[in-house]
TORKOL-4160 file (C-alpha; in steps of 0.2 Angstrom, whole numbers, padded with zeros to 4 digits, m for minus):
455
<pt num="1" X="0037" Y="m0250" Z="0047"/>
<pt num="2" X="0037" Y="m0241" Z="0035"/>
<pt num="3" X="0041" Y="m0247" Z="0016"/>
<pt num="4" X="0054" Y="m0244" Z="0008"/>
<pt num="5" X="0053" Y="m0234" Z="m0006"/>
<pt num="6" X="0059" Y="m0238" Z="m0024"/>
<pt num="7" X="0073" Y="m0228" Z="m0034"/>
<pt num="8" X="0077" Y="m0227" Z="m0053"/>
<pt num="9" X="0095" Y="m0222" Z="m0055"/>
<pt num="10" X="0098" Y="m0216" Z="m0076"/>
<pt num="11" X="0113" Y="m0223" Z="m0080"/>
<pt num="12" X="0122" Y="m0210" Z="m0092"/>
<pt num="13" X="0118" Y="m0195" Z="m0081"/>
<pt num="14" X="0116" Y="m0204" Z="m0063"/>
<pt num="15" X="0102" Y="m0193" Z="m0059"/>
<pt num="16" X="0087" Y="m0201" Z="m0048"/>
<pt num="17" X="0071" Y="m0204" Z="m0049"/>
<pt num="18" X="0059" Y="m0209" Z="m0038"/>
<pt num="19" X="0046" Y="m0221" Z="m0053"/>
<pt num="20" X="0051" Y="m0227" Z="m0069"/>
<pt num="21" X="0050" Y="m0217" Z="m0086"/>
<pt num="22" X="0056" Y="m0222" Z="m0102"/>
<pt num="23" X="0064" Y="m0206" Z="m0105"/>
<pt num="24" X="0076" Y="m0197" Z="m0093"/>
<pt num="25" X="0069" Y="m0181" Z="m0090"/>
<pt num="26" X="0088" Y="m0173" Z="m0084"/>
<pt num="27" X="0095" Y="m0180" Z="m0098"/>
<pt num="28" X="0083" Y="m0185" Z="m0109"/>
<pt num="29" X="0090" Y="m0204" Z="m0116"/>
<pt num="30" X="0080" Y="m0217" Z="m0118"/>
<pt num="31" X="0079" Y="m0233" Z="m0108"/>
<pt num="32" X="0094" Y="m0230" Z="m0096"/>
<pt num="33" X="0084" Y="m0229" Z="m0079"/>
<pt num="34" X="0087" Y="m0244" Z="m0071"/>
<pt num="35" X="0081" Y="m0250" Z="m0054"/>
<pt num="36" X="0093" Y="m0246" Z="m0037"/>
<pt num="37" X="0096" Y="m0254" Z="m0022"/>
<pt num="38" X="0083" Y="m0242" Z="m0009"/>
<pt num="39" X="0096" Y="m0228" Z="0001"/>
<pt num="40" X="0098" Y="m0233" Z="0018"/>
<pt num="41" X="0086" Y="m0223" Z="0032"/>
<pt num="42" X="0096" Y="m0218" Z="0048"/>
<pt num="43" X="0085" Y="m0216" Z="0063"/>
<pt num="44" X="0095" Y="m0202" Z="0067"/>
<pt num="45" X="0107" Y="m0187" Z="0062"/>
<pt num="46" X="0123" Y="m0197" Z="0054"/>
<pt num="47" X="0134" Y="m0184" Z="0060"/>
<pt num="48" X="0153" Y="m0188" Z="0048"/>
<pt num="49" X="0163" Y="m0178" Z="0064"/>
<pt num="50" X="0168" Y="m0194" Z="0073"/>
<pt num="51" X="0174" Y="m0213" Z="0069"/>
<pt num="52" X="0188" Y="m0209" Z="0055"/>
<pt num="53" X="0205" Y="m0208" Z="0054"/>
<pt num="54" X="0217" Y="m0193" Z="0057"/>
<pt num="55" X="0223" Y="m0183" Z="0042"/>
<pt num="56" X="0235" Y="m0175" Z="0044"/>
<pt num="57" X="0240" Y="m0157" Z="0039"/>
<pt num="58" X="0257" Y="m0149" Z="0033"/>
<pt num="59" X="0262" Y="m0134" Z="0031"/>
<pt num="60" X="0269" Y="m0124" Z="0013"/>
<pt num="61" X="0283" Y="m0121" Z="0018"/>
<pt num="62" X="0288" Y="m0138" Z="0028"/>
<pt num="63" X="0301" Y="m0144" Z="0021"/>
<pt num="64" X="0301" Y="m0161" Z="0010"/>
<pt num="65" X="0312" Y="m0167" Z="m0008"/>
<pt num="66" X="0302" Y="m0164" Z="m0021"/>
<pt num="67" X="0299" Y="m0177" Z="m0036"/>
<pt num="68" X="0312" Y="m0176" Z="m0049"/>
<pt num="69" X="0306" Y="m0174" Z="m0069"/>
<pt num="70" X="0312" Y="m0189" Z="m0080"/>
<pt num="71" X="0315" Y="m0188" Z="m0097"/>
<pt num="72" X="0303" Y="m0197" Z="m0110"/>
<pt num="73" X="0322" Y="m0198" Z="m0121"/>
<pt num="74" X="0311" Y="m0186" Z="m0133"/>
<pt num="75" X="0314" Y="m0166" Z="m0133"/>
<pt num="76" X="0300" Y="m0162" Z="m0140"/>
<pt num="77" X="0287" Y="m0173" Z="m0128"/>
<pt num="78" X="0297" Y="m0165" Z="m0112"/>
<pt num="79" X="0296" Y="m0146" Z="m0117"/>
<pt num="80" X="0276" Y="m0151" Z="m0122"/>
<pt num="81" X="0275" Y="m0157" Z="m0104"/>
<pt num="82" X="0287" Y="m0143" Z="m0095"/>
<pt num="83" X="0300" Y="m0153" Z="m0092"/>
<pt num="84" X="0297" Y="m0171" Z="m0093"/>
<pt num="85" X="0286" Y="m0184" Z="m0084"/>
<pt num="86" X="0283" Y="m0180" Z="m0063"/>
<pt num="87" X="0284" Y="m0196" Z="m0053"/>
<pt num="88" X="0264" Y="m0200" Z="m0047"/>
<pt num="89" X="0254" Y="m0188" Z="m0065"/>
<pt num="90" X="0244" Y="m0195" Z="m0073"/>
<pt num="91" X="0240" Y="m0187" Z="m0092"/>
<pt num="92" X="0225" Y="m0187" Z="m0103"/>
<pt num="93" X="0233" Y="m0188" Z="m0120"/>
<pt num="94" X="0219" Y="m0187" Z="m0133"/>
<pt num="95" X="0220" Y="m0183" Z="m0155"/>
<pt num="96" X="0210" Y="m0189" Z="m0171"/>
<pt num="97" X="0212" Y="m0208" Z="m0175"/>
<pt num="98" X="0230" Y="m0211" Z="m0186"/>
<pt num="99" X="0237" Y="m0196" Z="m0179"/>
<pt num="100" X="0252" Y="m0208" Z="m0171"/>
<pt num="101" X="0246" Y="m0205" Z="m0153"/>
<pt num="102" X="0251" Y="m0224" Z="m0150"/>
<pt num="103" X="0268" Y="m0220" Z="m0159"/>
<pt num="104" X="0272" Y="m0210" Z="m0149"/>
<pt num="105" X="0269" Y="m0216" Z="m0132"/>
<pt num="106" X="0277" Y="m0232" Z="m0142"/>
<pt num="107" X="0294" Y="m0225" Z="m0144"/>
<pt num="108" X="0291" Y="m0213" Z="m0128"/>
<pt num="109" X="0290" Y="m0231" Z="m0116"/>
<pt num="110" X="0306" Y="m0236" Z="m0128"/>
<pt num="111" X="0314" Y="m0223" Z="m0123"/>
<pt num="112" X="0311" Y="m0222" Z="m0104"/>
<pt num="113" X="0316" Y="m0244" Z="m0104"/>
<pt num="114" X="0332" Y="m0242" Z="m0110"/>
<pt num="115" X="0337" Y="m0229" Z="m0100"/>
<pt num="116" X="0337" Y="m0243" Z="m0086"/>
<pt num="117" X="0319" Y="m0239" Z="m0080"/>
<pt num="118" X="0306" Y="m0247" Z="m0081"/>
<pt num="119" X="0291" Y="m0245" Z="m0095"/>
<pt num="120" X="0274" Y="m0256" Z="m0093"/>
<pt num="121" X="0261" Y="m0252" Z="m0110"/>
<pt num="122" X="0244" Y="m0259" Z="m0111"/>
<pt num="123" X="0233" Y="m0258" Z="m0126"/>
<pt num="124" X="0215" Y="m0261" Z="m0127"/>
<pt num="125" X="0215" Y="m0258" Z="m0143"/>
<pt num="126" X="0229" Y="m0270" Z="m0154"/>
<pt num="127" X="0236" Y="m0285" Z="m0148"/>
<pt num="128" X="0249" Y="m0290" Z="m0143"/>
<pt num="129" X="0258" Y="m0296" Z="m0157"/>
<pt num="130" X="0251" Y="m0278" Z="m0168"/>
<pt num="131" X="0262" Y="m0271" Z="m0157"/>
<pt num="132" X="0279" Y="m0279" Z="m0156"/>
<pt num="133" X="0275" Y="m0276" Z="m0177"/>
<pt num="134" X="0275" Y="m0260" Z="m0174"/>
<pt num="135" X="0288" Y="m0259" Z="m0161"/>
<pt num="136" X="0299" Y="m0271" Z="m0175"/>
<pt num="137" X="0293" Y="m0255" Z="m0189"/>
<pt num="138" X="0300" Y="m0243" Z="m0178"/>
<pt num="139" X="0317" Y="m0250" Z="m0175"/>
<pt num="140" X="0311" Y="m0254" Z="m0159"/>
<pt num="141" X="0310" Y="m0272" Z="m0155"/>
<pt num="142" X="0322" Y="m0273" Z="m0146"/>
<pt num="143" X="0316" Y="m0261" Z="m0132"/>
<pt num="144" X="0315" Y="m0270" Z="m0115"/>
<pt num="145" X="0295" Y="m0261" Z="m0115"/>
<pt num="146" X="0282" Y="m0274" Z="m0104"/>
<pt num="147" X="0268" Y="m0278" Z="m0116"/>
<pt num="148" X="0254" Y="m0284" Z="m0111"/>
<pt num="149" X="0232" Y="m0284" Z="m0121"/>
<pt num="150" X="0222" Y="m0282" Z="m0107"/>
<pt num="151" X="0205" Y="m0272" Z="m0103"/>
<pt num="152" X="0199" Y="m0279" Z="m0088"/>
<pt num="153" X="0207" Y="m0267" Z="m0072"/>
<pt num="154" X="0209" Y="m0280" Z="m0060"/>
<pt num="155" X="0219" Y="m0289" Z="m0071"/>
<pt num="156" X="0228" Y="m0275" Z="m0072"/>
<pt num="157" X="0230" Y="m0268" Z="m0057"/>
<pt num="158" X="0233" Y="m0285" Z="m0048"/>
<pt num="159" X="0247" Y="m0290" Z="m0062"/>
<pt num="160" X="0255" Y="m0271" Z="m0059"/>
<pt num="161" X="0256" Y="m0276" Z="m0037"/>
<pt num="162" X="0265" Y="m0291" Z="m0040"/>
<pt num="163" X="0280" Y="m0281" Z="m0049"/>
<pt num="164" X="0289" Y="m0266" Z="m0043"/>
<pt num="165" X="0278" Y="m0251" Z="m0049"/>
<pt num="166" X="0284" Y="m0245" Z="m0066"/>
<pt num="167" X="0293" Y="m0230" Z="m0072"/>
<pt num="168" X="0278" Y="m0225" Z="m0085"/>
<pt num="169" X="0265" Y="m0236" Z="m0085"/>
<pt num="170" X="0256" Y="m0231" Z="m0104"/>
<pt num="171" X="0237" Y="m0236" Z="m0106"/>
<pt num="172" X="0227" Y="m0237" Z="m0122"/>
<pt num="173" X="0214" Y="m0233" Z="m0121"/>
<pt num="174" X="0206" Y="m0226" Z="m0107"/>
<pt num="175" X="0189" Y="m0231" Z="m0118"/>
<pt num="176" X="0193" Y="m0252" Z="m0116"/>
<pt num="177" X="0197" Y="m0250" Z="m0099"/>
<pt num="178" X="0182" Y="m0259" Z="m0090"/>
<pt num="179" X="0180" Y="m0265" Z="m0071"/>
<pt num="180" X="0168" Y="m0279" Z="m0066"/>
<pt num="181" X="0163" Y="m0269" Z="m0049"/>
<pt num="182" X="0152" Y="m0255" Z="m0062"/>
<pt num="183" X="0138" Y="m0261" Z="m0072"/>
<pt num="184" X="0140" Y="m0256" Z="m0091"/>
<pt num="185" X="0148" Y="m0258" Z="m0106"/>
<pt num="186" X="0167" Y="m0249" Z="m0106"/>
<pt num="187" X="0164" Y="m0234" Z="m0113"/>
<pt num="188" X="0152" Y="m0229" Z="m0104"/>
<pt num="189" X="0155" Y="m0214" Z="m0094"/>
<pt num="190" X="0152" Y="m0224" Z="m0076"/>
<pt num="191" X="0165" Y="m0236" Z="m0083"/>
<pt num="192" X="0177" Y="m0223" Z="m0087"/>
<pt num="193" X="0174" Y="m0215" Z="m0072"/>
<pt num="194" X="0177" Y="m0228" Z="m0062"/>
<pt num="195" X="0191" Y="m0235" Z="m0072"/>
<pt num="196" X="0203" Y="m0221" Z="m0074"/>
<pt num="197" X="0199" Y="m0217" Z="m0053"/>
<pt num="198" X="0208" Y="m0233" Z="m0048"/>
<pt num="199" X="0220" Y="m0232" Z="m0061"/>
<pt num="200" X="0226" Y="m0213" Z="m0055"/>
<pt num="201" X="0225" Y="m0220" Z="m0036"/>
<pt num="202" X="0238" Y="m0231" Z="m0043"/>
<pt num="203" X="0250" Y="m0220" Z="m0050"/>
<pt num="204" X="0246" Y="m0210" Z="m0033"/>
<pt num="205" X="0251" Y="m0223" Z="m0021"/>
<pt num="206" X="0266" Y="m0229" Z="m0032"/>
<pt num="207" X="0274" Y="m0216" Z="m0039"/>
<pt num="208" X="0275" Y="m0221" Z="m0060"/>
<pt num="209" X="0271" Y="m0207" Z="m0070"/>
<pt num="210" X="0252" Y="m0213" Z="m0079"/>
<pt num="211" X="0248" Y="m0211" Z="m0097"/>
<pt num="212" X="0229" Y="m0214" Z="m0103"/>
<pt num="213" X="0226" Y="m0210" Z="m0120"/>
<pt num="214" X="0209" Y="m0205" Z="m0125"/>
<pt num="215" X="0197" Y="m0205" Z="m0141"/>
<pt num="216" X="0189" Y="m0188" Z="m0148"/>
<pt num="217" X="0173" Y="m0187" Z="m0154"/>
<pt num="218" X="0170" Y="m0178" Z="m0172"/>
<pt num="219" X="0170" Y="m0158" Z="m0165"/>
<pt num="220" X="0189" Y="m0162" Z="m0158"/>
<pt num="221" X="0185" Y="m0166" Z="m0138"/>
<pt num="222" X="0191" Y="m0179" Z="m0130"/>
<pt num="223" X="0176" Y="m0191" Z="m0128"/>
<pt num="224" X="0167" Y="m0197" Z="m0113"/>
<pt num="225" X="0165" Y="m0187" Z="m0096"/>
<pt num="226" X="0171" Y="m0170" Z="m0094"/>
<pt num="227" X="0175" Y="m0177" Z="m0075"/>
<pt num="228" X="0189" Y="m0186" Z="m0082"/>
<pt num="229" X="0200" Y="m0171" Z="m0086"/>
<pt num="230" X="0200" Y="m0165" Z="m0069"/>
<pt num="231" X="0205" Y="m0180" Z="m0063"/>
<pt num="232" X="0220" Y="m0180" Z="m0072"/>
<pt num="233" X="0234" Y="m0170" Z="m0070"/>
<pt num="234" X="0240" Y="m0163" Z="m0088"/>
<pt num="235" X="0228" Y="m0164" Z="m0102"/>
<pt num="236" X="0239" Y="m0163" Z="m0120"/>
<pt num="237" X="0233" Y="m0164" Z="m0140"/>
<pt num="238" X="0240" Y="m0171" Z="m0153"/>
<pt num="239" X="0238" Y="m0161" Z="m0169"/>
<pt num="240" X="0241" Y="m0162" Z="m0186"/>
<pt num="241" X="0234" Y="m0164" Z="m0203"/>
<pt num="242" X="0236" Y="m0181" Z="m0211"/>
<pt num="243" X="0239" Y="m0176" Z="m0227"/>
<pt num="244" X="0255" Y="m0164" Z="m0219"/>
<pt num="245" X="0268" Y="m0174" Z="m0210"/>
<pt num="246" X="0269" Y="m0163" Z="m0196"/>
<pt num="247" X="0262" Y="m0165" Z="m0180"/>
<pt num="248" X="0260" Y="m0151" Z="m0163"/>
<pt num="249" X="0260" Y="m0159" Z="m0145"/>
<pt num="250" X="0249" Y="m0144" Z="m0137"/>
<pt num="251" X="0248" Y="m0142" Z="m0118"/>
<pt num="252" X="0228" Y="m0139" Z="m0113"/>
<pt num="253" X="0231" Y="m0141" Z="m0094"/>
<pt num="254" X="0245" Y="m0143" Z="m0085"/>
<pt num="255" X="0247" Y="m0144" Z="m0065"/>
<pt num="256" X="0268" Y="m0145" Z="m0067"/>
<pt num="257" X="0271" Y="m0131" Z="m0080"/>
<pt num="258" X="0266" Y="m0119" Z="m0092"/>
<pt num="259" X="0251" Y="m0123" Z="m0104"/>
<pt num="260" X="0257" Y="m0113" Z="m0121"/>
<pt num="261" X="0270" Y="m0126" Z="m0123"/>
<pt num="262" X="0271" Y="m0138" Z="m0139"/>
<pt num="263" X="0282" Y="m0150" Z="m0146"/>
<pt num="264" X="0284" Y="m0152" Z="m0164"/>
<pt num="265" X="0287" Y="m0170" Z="m0176"/>
<pt num="266" X="0289" Y="m0175" Z="m0191"/>
<pt num="267" X="0279" Y="m0192" Z="m0197"/>
<pt num="268" X="0291" Y="m0203" Z="m0207"/>
<pt num="269" X="0293" Y="m0220" Z="m0211"/>
<pt num="270" X="0302" Y="m0227" Z="m0194"/>
<pt num="271" X="0290" Y="m0217" Z="m0184"/>
<pt num="272" X="0290" Y="m0199" Z="m0176"/>
<pt num="273" X="0304" Y="m0186" Z="m0178"/>
<pt num="274" X="0308" Y="m0172" Z="m0166"/>
<pt num="275" X="0308" Y="m0154" Z="m0176"/>
<pt num="276" X="0323" Y="m0144" Z="m0171"/>
<pt num="277" X="0318" Y="m0129" Z="m0182"/>
<pt num="278" X="0300" Y="m0131" Z="m0185"/>
<pt num="279" X="0299" Y="m0112" Z="m0194"/>
<pt num="280" X="0307" Y="m0123" Z="m0210"/>
<pt num="281" X="0291" Y="m0133" Z="m0209"/>
<pt num="282" X="0275" Y="m0119" Z="m0211"/>
<pt num="283" X="0288" Y="m0107" Z="m0225"/>
<pt num="284" X="0285" Y="m0109" Z="m0242"/>
<pt num="285" X="0302" Y="m0110" Z="m0247"/>
<pt num="286" X="0299" Y="m0102" Z="m0263"/>
<pt num="287" X="0314" Y="m0089" Z="m0269"/>
<pt num="288" X="0304" Y="m0074" Z="m0278"/>
<pt num="289" X="0288" Y="m0063" Z="m0268"/>
<pt num="290" X="0271" Y="m0065" Z="m0271"/>
<pt num="291" X="0255" Y="m0057" Z="m0270"/>
<pt num="292" X="0243" Y="m0062" Z="m0258"/>
<pt num="293" X="0257" Y="m0068" Z="m0246"/>
<pt num="294" X="0265" Y="m0061" Z="m0226"/>
<pt num="295" X="0277" Y="m0071" Z="m0213"/>
<pt num="296" X="0270" Y="m0069" Z="m0196"/>
<pt num="297" X="0282" Y="m0072" Z="m0183"/>
<pt num="298" X="0270" Y="m0083" Z="m0171"/>
<pt num="299" X="0274" Y="m0086" Z="m0150"/>
<pt num="300" X="0270" Y="m0105" Z="m0146"/>
<pt num="301" X="0276" Y="m0105" Z="m0126"/>
<pt num="302" X="0296" Y="m0099" Z="m0127"/>
<pt num="303" X="0298" Y="m0106" Z="m0145"/>
<pt num="304" X="0296" Y="m0092" Z="m0159"/>
<pt num="305" X="0290" Y="m0099" Z="m0175"/>
<pt num="306" X="0289" Y="m0092" Z="m0194"/>
<pt num="307" X="0274" Y="m0097" Z="m0204"/>
<pt num="308" X="0268" Y="m0090" Z="m0219"/>
<pt num="309" X="0249" Y="m0082" Z="m0221"/>
<pt num="310" X="0240" Y="m0080" Z="m0238"/>
<pt num="311" X="0226" Y="m0074" Z="m0244"/>
<pt num="312" X="0219" Y="m0073" Z="m0263"/>
<pt num="313" X="0207" Y="m0060" Z="m0268"/>
<pt num="314" X="0194" Y="m0065" Z="m0282"/>
<pt num="315" X="0184" Y="m0050" Z="m0290"/>
<pt num="316" X="0165" Y="m0056" Z="m0293"/>
<pt num="317" X="0157" Y="m0051" Z="m0311"/>
<pt num="318" X="0138" Y="m0055" Z="m0308"/>
<pt num="319" X="0129" Y="m0052" Z="m0292"/>
<pt num="320" X="0131" Y="m0067" Z="m0283"/>
<pt num="321" X="0136" Y="m0066" Z="m0264"/>
<pt num="322" X="0155" Y="m0066" Z="m0263"/>
<pt num="323" X="0162" Y="m0082" Z="m0252"/>
<pt num="324" X="0173" Y="m0080" Z="m0236"/>
<pt num="325" X="0184" Y="m0094" Z="m0231"/>
<pt num="326" X="0197" Y="m0096" Z="m0218"/>
<pt num="327" X="0209" Y="m0110" Z="m0212"/>
<pt num="328" X="0219" Y="m0110" Z="m0199"/>
<pt num="329" X="0213" Y="m0093" Z="m0192"/>
<pt num="330" X="0195" Y="m0087" Z="m0185"/>
<pt num="331" X="0185" Y="m0083" Z="m0195"/>
<pt num="332" X="0179" Y="m0071" Z="m0185"/>
<pt num="333" X="0193" Y="m0061" Z="m0184"/>
<pt num="334" X="0195" Y="m0059" Z="m0203"/>
<pt num="335" X="0176" Y="m0051" Z="m0206"/>
<pt num="336" X="0182" Y="m0039" Z="m0191"/>
<pt num="337" X="0199" Y="m0036" Z="m0202"/>
<pt num="338" X="0190" Y="m0034" Z="m0217"/>
<pt num="339" X="0176" Y="m0024" Z="m0209"/>
<pt num="340" X="0192" Y="m0013" Z="m0202"/>
<pt num="341" X="0200" Y="m0009" Z="m0219"/>
<pt num="342" X="0187" Y="m0005" Z="m0228"/>
<pt num="343" X="0181" Y="0010" Z="m0214"/>
<pt num="344" X="0200" Y="0015" Z="m0208"/>
<pt num="345" X="0208" Y="0012" Z="m0227"/>
<pt num="346" X="0194" Y="0015" Z="m0241"/>
<pt num="347" X="0195" Y="m0001" Z="m0249"/>
<pt num="348" X="0182" Y="m0013" Z="m0256"/>
<pt num="349" X="0182" Y="m0031" Z="m0252"/>
<pt num="350" X="0161" Y="m0033" Z="m0250"/>
<pt num="351" X="0163" Y="m0038" Z="m0269"/>
<pt num="352" X="0172" Y="m0051" Z="m0270"/>
<pt num="353" X="0179" Y="m0067" Z="m0264"/>
<pt num="354" X="0189" Y="m0069" Z="m0248"/>
<pt num="355" X="0203" Y="m0082" Z="m0245"/>
<pt num="356" X="0215" Y="m0087" Z="m0233"/>
<pt num="357" X="0225" Y="m0099" Z="m0228"/>
<pt num="358" X="0238" Y="m0102" Z="m0213"/>
<pt num="359" X="0255" Y="m0111" Z="m0224"/>
<pt num="360" X="0255" Y="m0128" Z="m0217"/>
<pt num="361" X="0239" Y="m0133" Z="m0208"/>
<pt num="362" X="0244" Y="m0123" Z="m0196"/>
<pt num="363" X="0235" Y="m0114" Z="m0184"/>
<pt num="364" X="0233" Y="m0098" Z="m0179"/>
<pt num="365" X="0227" Y="m0090" Z="m0162"/>
<pt num="366" X="0238" Y="m0074" Z="m0158"/>
<pt num="367" X="0231" Y="m0056" Z="m0161"/>
<pt num="368" X="0247" Y="m0053" Z="m0167"/>
<pt num="369" X="0245" Y="m0059" Z="m0183"/>
<pt num="370" X="0232" Y="m0045" Z="m0187"/>
<pt num="371" X="0245" Y="m0034" Z="m0196"/>
<pt num="372" X="0250" Y="m0049" Z="m0207"/>
<pt num="373" X="0234" Y="m0055" Z="m0210"/>
<pt num="374" X="0230" Y="m0038" Z="m0217"/>
<pt num="375" X="0249" Y="m0034" Z="m0227"/>
<pt num="376" X="0240" Y="m0052" Z="m0233"/>
<pt num="377" X="0223" Y="m0043" Z="m0240"/>
<pt num="378" X="0231" Y="m0030" Z="m0245"/>
<pt num="379" X="0246" Y="m0037" Z="m0255"/>
<pt num="380" X="0233" Y="m0049" Z="m0264"/>
<pt num="381" X="0220" Y="m0034" Z="m0266"/>
<pt num="382" X="0235" Y="m0024" Z="m0275"/>
<pt num="383" X="0240" Y="m0040" Z="m0284"/>
<pt num="384" X="0258" Y="m0033" Z="m0278"/>
<pt num="385" X="0271" Y="m0043" Z="m0267"/>
<pt num="386" X="0278" Y="m0037" Z="m0251"/>
<pt num="387" X="0294" Y="m0035" Z="m0246"/>
<pt num="388" X="0305" Y="m0048" Z="m0250"/>
<pt num="389" X="0312" Y="m0057" Z="m0233"/>
<pt num="390" X="0298" Y="m0048" Z="m0223"/>
<pt num="391" X="0288" Y="m0051" Z="m0209"/>
<pt num="392" X="0276" Y="m0042" Z="m0202"/>
<pt num="393" X="0267" Y="m0043" Z="m0184"/>
<pt num="394" X="0256" Y="m0030" Z="m0173"/>
<pt num="395" X="0238" Y="m0031" Z="m0167"/>
<pt num="396" X="0222" Y="m0020" Z="m0178"/>
<pt num="397" X="0212" Y="m0009" Z="m0166"/>
<pt num="398" X="0195" Y="m0007" Z="m0172"/>
<pt num="399" X="0199" Y="0013" Z="m0176"/>
<pt num="400" X="0214" Y="0004" Z="m0186"/>
<pt num="401" X="0229" Y="0009" Z="m0176"/>
<pt num="402" X="0243" Y="m0008" Z="m0174"/>
<pt num="403" X="0245" Y="m0012" Z="m0155"/>
<pt num="404" X="0262" Y="m0018" Z="m0146"/>
<pt num="405" X="0262" Y="m0039" Z="m0147"/>
<pt num="406" X="0271" Y="m0047" Z="m0129"/>
<pt num="407" X="0290" Y="m0052" Z="m0134"/>
<pt num="408" X="0292" Y="m0043" Z="m0150"/>
<pt num="409" X="0314" Y="m0044" Z="m0149"/>
<pt num="410" X="0312" Y="m0067" Z="m0147"/>
<pt num="411" X="0302" Y="m0066" Z="m0163"/>
<pt num="412" X="0312" Y="m0054" Z="m0172"/>
<pt num="413" X="0328" Y="m0060" Z="m0167"/>
<pt num="414" X="0318" Y="m0079" Z="m0173"/>
<pt num="415" X="0319" Y="m0070" Z="m0191"/>
<pt num="416" X="0335" Y="m0066" Z="m0192"/>
<pt num="417" X="0339" Y="m0082" Z="m0191"/>
<pt num="418" X="0331" Y="m0087" Z="m0205"/>
<pt num="419" X="0337" Y="m0074" Z="m0216"/>
<pt num="420" X="0322" Y="m0060" Z="m0217"/>
<pt num="421" X="0328" Y="m0041" Z="m0211"/>
<pt num="422" X="0315" Y="m0031" Z="m0213"/>
<pt num="423" X="0302" Y="m0031" Z="m0201"/>
<pt num="424" X="0286" Y="m0021" Z="m0198"/>
<pt num="425" X="0274" Y="m0019" Z="m0183"/>
<pt num="426" X="0268" Y="m0004" Z="m0170"/>
<pt num="427" X="0278" Y="0012" Z="m0166"/>
<pt num="428" X="0277" Y="0012" Z="m0148"/>
<pt num="429" X="0288" Y="m0006" Z="m0145"/>
<pt num="430" X="0301" Y="m0004" Z="m0156"/>
<pt num="431" X="0314" Y="m0019" Z="m0153"/>
<pt num="432" X="0334" Y="m0015" Z="m0155"/>
<pt num="433" X="0336" Y="m0030" Z="m0165"/>
<pt num="434" X="0353" Y="m0033" Z="m0175"/>
<pt num="435" X="0355" Y="m0034" Z="m0195"/>
<pt num="436" X="0334" Y="m0031" Z="m0192"/>
<pt num="437" X="0327" Y="m0013" Z="m0202"/>
<pt num="438" X="0313" Y="m0010" Z="m0191"/>
<pt num="439" X="0299" Y="0000" Z="m0199"/>
<pt num="440" X="0286" Y="0005" Z="m0187"/>
<pt num="441" X="0267" Y="0007" Z="m0197"/>
<pt num="442" X="0257" Y="0016" Z="m0183"/>
<pt num="443" X="0241" Y="0012" Z="m0194"/>
<pt num="444" X="0235" Y="0004" Z="m0206"/>
<pt num="445" X="0230" Y="0017" Z="m0219"/>
<pt num="446" X="0254" Y="0020" Z="m0218"/>
<pt num="447" X="0252" Y="0000" Z="m0226"/>
<pt num="448" X="0241" Y="0002" Z="m0238"/>
<pt num="449" X="0251" Y="0019" Z="m0246"/>
<pt num="450" X="0267" Y="0005" Z="m0241"/>
<pt num="451" X="0258" Y="m0009" Z="m0251"/>
<pt num="452" X="0250" Y="0001" Z="m0264"/>
<pt num="453" X="0266" Y="0012" Z="m0267"/>
<pt num="454" X="0278" Y="m0002" Z="m0269"/>
<pt num="455" X="0283" Y="m0008" Z="m0285"/>
């Protein structure tokens, strides 16, 4: 009988080696190889085509009852989810420490429990008394939420199977959970993957909506294995700056809805409050026009929001290298716009420092903001304010042309509701909006002429 061969498995990446070594050749981690049981050797070909249980197949057109969504009790949370929780779904929520993930989920669990459904909140980071203290501060102390402080997945699932399945199950957080069937400390790749698999399987079998809170790395991505994001149905990011009161709940992956919807909240002493009109958060509220400021009607899913773009130009007297600082927008796109303004419009930014900021800490990724950014830069360079109560929208090409944007009418209607009466945009798609004076800008050179000619 042949002697069984030893094999060594890396505990970090799972690669298999025939001999032990200090460093894994695949992931370059040190002291992660551990001896594993030898693989079973079959005397003949192992055939998997028999011996299993037959799987029942059904067509896509087969009639059946569609799962009804359940409201979270927070309209902004429902908007980001696409209409509410789907029974049996798995949701992964990430965000910076202290941004308000636990507060938001505690408020949602309390709203679900008060509506008559059952909600379970399992905390692996706080004691039960600490969660109750926060609930009392938020005015949720009387909500019938079933609370537990545990980190063992075996204990959690044993307790859940002994009770009726809850409508909402919150695990805070998945990095603190551990399974006694898997070697390794909580938070390792194998533990996170194994614990998430067991909890997701429970959600699929019972129809409970599962929410997993995930830690993030210093780069802002969700910590742990990338496969965790593939296992869940919805991946959400809770964003915001601690120095600002607003928070944005953004959907990055959603198998049951659109991924471009957001929910806007404001942090207050009583917890997170929904923001019905988020445009007011990102406008300065000043009464007089200032140089270097332009208003852009942005689109987040089906929601238009007005944001203010601010620019500052500082001329240098010496031969020092000018700085380019951007907050809330793509620095590479600003460099492209500066090059277009210099090459197509004859403006000189090479000897000046350029600072660009999106007010309120908002982050823009819409290419339709090109014209607003260009208007703010030209206004700051000329030190002349743009026309009062005006908005700017349009994508700028490398030839200096202003191209049409999507949902122009919806953007301008939102601007009209907030008192804006002048709109500058591409000439090919001039939407008819009542009370809005639409002025077409075909090329950036016309924008420069308008700003320079203004009093």
